[in-house]
N, C-alpha and C positions, 0 to 999 in steps of 0.2 A: 448187427451182424458185422463181422470183421471184413474189411475191404478185400483182403487176400483170399477169403473164402470164395469170393465170386470169380477169382482169376483162374483160368485154365492151367492145370499143372502138366508137367511134361510126361507124366506116366500114361496119360490118356492120349491115344493117337488123334492127330488132327485130321479133319475131313478135308477133302480137296477144296470144298467151298471155303472153309476157314483159312486154309493156306492162301488161297487166292485173295481173300479179304485182307489178310495180313500183308501180302505183297503189294496190293493196291494202296494200302495205308502207308507203307514204306515209301512208295513212289510219290504219293500225295504230300507227305510230310518231309520231303527233302532228304530222305534217307535216315531220318531220326528213328532208330529202332525202338527206343524206350517209349516214345510217344505213340508209335504205330502199335506196339503191343498193348499199351494202355487203351487205345481206341478199340482194339479187338478183344479186350478183356482176357489177355494172355499174359502170363509171366514172361519176361524177357528170356528167362532160362529155357522156355519152350523153343523160342526162336533159335537160340544157340545150340540146343540139343539137335534140332532138325538140321542145322547147318553142318554139324559133325557127321550125321548119319545118312543124309539124303542128298546125294550129289546133284540131282535134278533140282531140288529146292534151293540148294546153294547157288547154282547158276542163275536161277530165276531171281533169287534175292539180290545177287550182285547186279543184275540188270535193273531191278527195281530201284536199288540204291543209286545207280548211275543215272537213271531216268529222273529220280527225285532231285539229285544234285544239279543236273542239267536244267531242270525246270526252275530251281532256285536261282541259278546263275542268270537265266533269261529274265526272271523277275527283278533281280538286282540290277541288271543292265537297263531294263525299262525304267526303273525308279531313278537310277543315276543319270541316264542320258536322255531319255524321252520325257521324263517327269511324270508326275501324278497330280491329280486335282485334290485340293483340300478345301472343305467347306469353310466359309468365313462366318465368324460369329461377332456379334456386337452386344455388349452387356448381357452375355450369357445366352443370347438367342441366335439361331441360325438366320443369316441374312438372305439365303437363297443363292448367293454368289459363291464362286469358287476361285481359287488362285492356283496357278500351276507352280509346283515346287519340284526341286531336284535334290538328290541326296549326294552331297559331296563325300560323305563318309563311305558310302557304297562305292563311289567312283575310286576312291583311294584304295579300298580293299581289293577291288578288281584289278587296278593297276599293279598292286603289289603281287597279286596272285599270278597275273599273266606276263609280267615283266619284272621279276624279282631282282634281276641283275641291275636294273635301273632304279627301282623304287623301294627296295628293301631298306630296313633300318640299318644304318651304318654306325660303327664306332671305330674311331682311330685311336689307338693306344700307342703313344710314342714315349720313349724314355731317353733322356740324355743325362750324362754324368756317369758315375761309377757305381758298381754294385760290389759290395764286399761280403764274402761268405766265408765263415770259418769252418774248420773241420767239424767242430761240435754241431754247427748248424746243418752240415751235410749229413753227418753220420748219427747225430743225436747221441744218446747214451748207449746205443746198441754195441758199439765197439768197446766201450768202457775205457777208452784211451783219449787223451788230449795231447796234442802236440802244438805248442805255442810257436807262432811265427814261421812255421814251415808249410810248404805245399805238399799235400799228401794225395796220392792216387791209390785208390783201392782197386785191385784187380780181382778176377773171378775166384782165384784160389784163396783169397782172403789175406794174402801177404801185402805188405805195404811197401811202396817205393818212395824214397825221399828224394 
């Protein structure tokens, strides 16, 4: 049987129970709409259709997304700064011991998100020297004219000033 045949289509109204199930999945999955729809056996189009036509659902969906993102940020913070326990293995077998680990990558992402002016990626692009531009470079072949060795200014009415 085709996978899509099992997926709820937008033409059939959603029950209140199914809407609540979807909203809960959105919150649990960090606001990931596609994953939430998949967990609820719904086409993502159903979600987007209901966003357009049901203001109450739209407001609840925004709240669920915000709740999911907030939970995701709490988990990122915990793993980055409080750490998490990872089981130790020796020769492929669990030893029963754990080690506390921290995620530097998550800490970097959080710093960039919360203080972008300080931690964002920067590029300095400096130029020294001269830049030479010819009329042909500026106007291309549109004007159909070439003036060698002269400075040309094109004004709005199309006339040229030398």
